[in-house]
PLY file of the C-alpha trace (Angstrom):
ply
format ascii 1.0
element vertex 63
property float x
property float y
property float z
element edge 62
property int vertex1
property int vertex2
end_header
-19.81 6.84 -0.37
-17.10 5.60 1.94
-14.09 4.00 0.27
-12.97 0.69 1.87
-9.26 0.22 1.18
-7.59 -3.11 0.82
-3.86 -3.84 0.98
-1.64 -5.89 -1.31
0.19 -8.61 0.67
3.38 -8.15 -1.43
3.91 -4.37 -1.67
1.42 -3.11 0.94
-0.14 -0.66 -1.46
-3.67 0.42 -0.42
-6.31 0.26 -3.21
-10.02 -0.08 -3.51
-9.85 -3.09 -5.79
-9.79 -6.85 -5.18
-6.44 -7.29 -6.99
-3.28 -5.14 -6.72
-2.54 -2.97 -9.79
1.17 -3.57 -9.39
0.85 -7.34 -8.87
-2.33 -8.44 -10.75
-2.03 -12.06 -9.59
-2.08 -11.00 -5.89
-5.41 -10.63 -4.13
-5.77 -7.76 -1.69
-7.00 -8.10 1.98
-9.06 -6.02 4.30
-6.78 -7.08 7.26
-4.31 -4.23 7.51
-3.37 -1.72 10.21
-2.07 1.82 10.00
-0.94 3.64 6.88
1.53 6.11 5.52
1.07 8.43 2.58
4.23 8.72 0.46
4.26 11.96 -1.57
7.92 12.06 -2.70
9.48 8.62 -2.41
12.93 9.95 -3.58
13.21 12.45 -0.80
11.51 10.39 1.93
13.65 8.65 4.39
10.72 6.59 5.60
9.98 5.48 2.02
13.63 4.53 1.44
13.89 2.43 4.67
10.47 0.77 4.08
11.18 0.02 0.38
8.30 2.07 -1.07
9.44 3.22 -4.51
6.28 4.97 -5.83
3.84 7.64 -4.57
0.76 6.39 -2.82
-0.92 5.05 0.39
0.82 2.07 2.01
-0.21 -0.18 4.89
2.15 -0.47 7.88
1.07 -3.93 8.80
-0.65 -6.47 6.54
-1.94 -9.93 7.66
0 1
1 2
2 3
3 4
4 5
5 6
6 7
7 8
8 9
9 10
10 11
11 12
12 13
13 14
14 15
15 16
16 17
17 18
18 19
19 20
20 21
21 22
22 23
23 24
24 25
25 26
26 27
27 28
28 29
29 30
30 31
31 32
32 33
33 34
34 35
35 36
36 37
37 38
38 39
39 40
40 41
41 42
42 43
43 44
44 45
45 46
46 47
47 48
48 49
49 50
50 51
51 52
52 53
53 54
54 55
55 56
56 57
57 58
58 59
59 60
60 61
61 62
C-alpha cells in the first residue's frame, strides 16, 4: 500500500497522519513540494540552517 505523506505547516515534518505528532493542534496538509531526509541533525549543515532539530523527513515548501 502506498503511503501518502502530509506536512505540518509549523515544523514541515512529513507524516502519514492528519495531525502533527510534534504540534497536535496543527492539521497537516497534502500541499507540499520536495523533501529532505535528516539522519544526523547535529552534524548536518542543512538541518542547522533550516532549523530542523530532530531526525526525520521534512518538506522543503509547504502551502
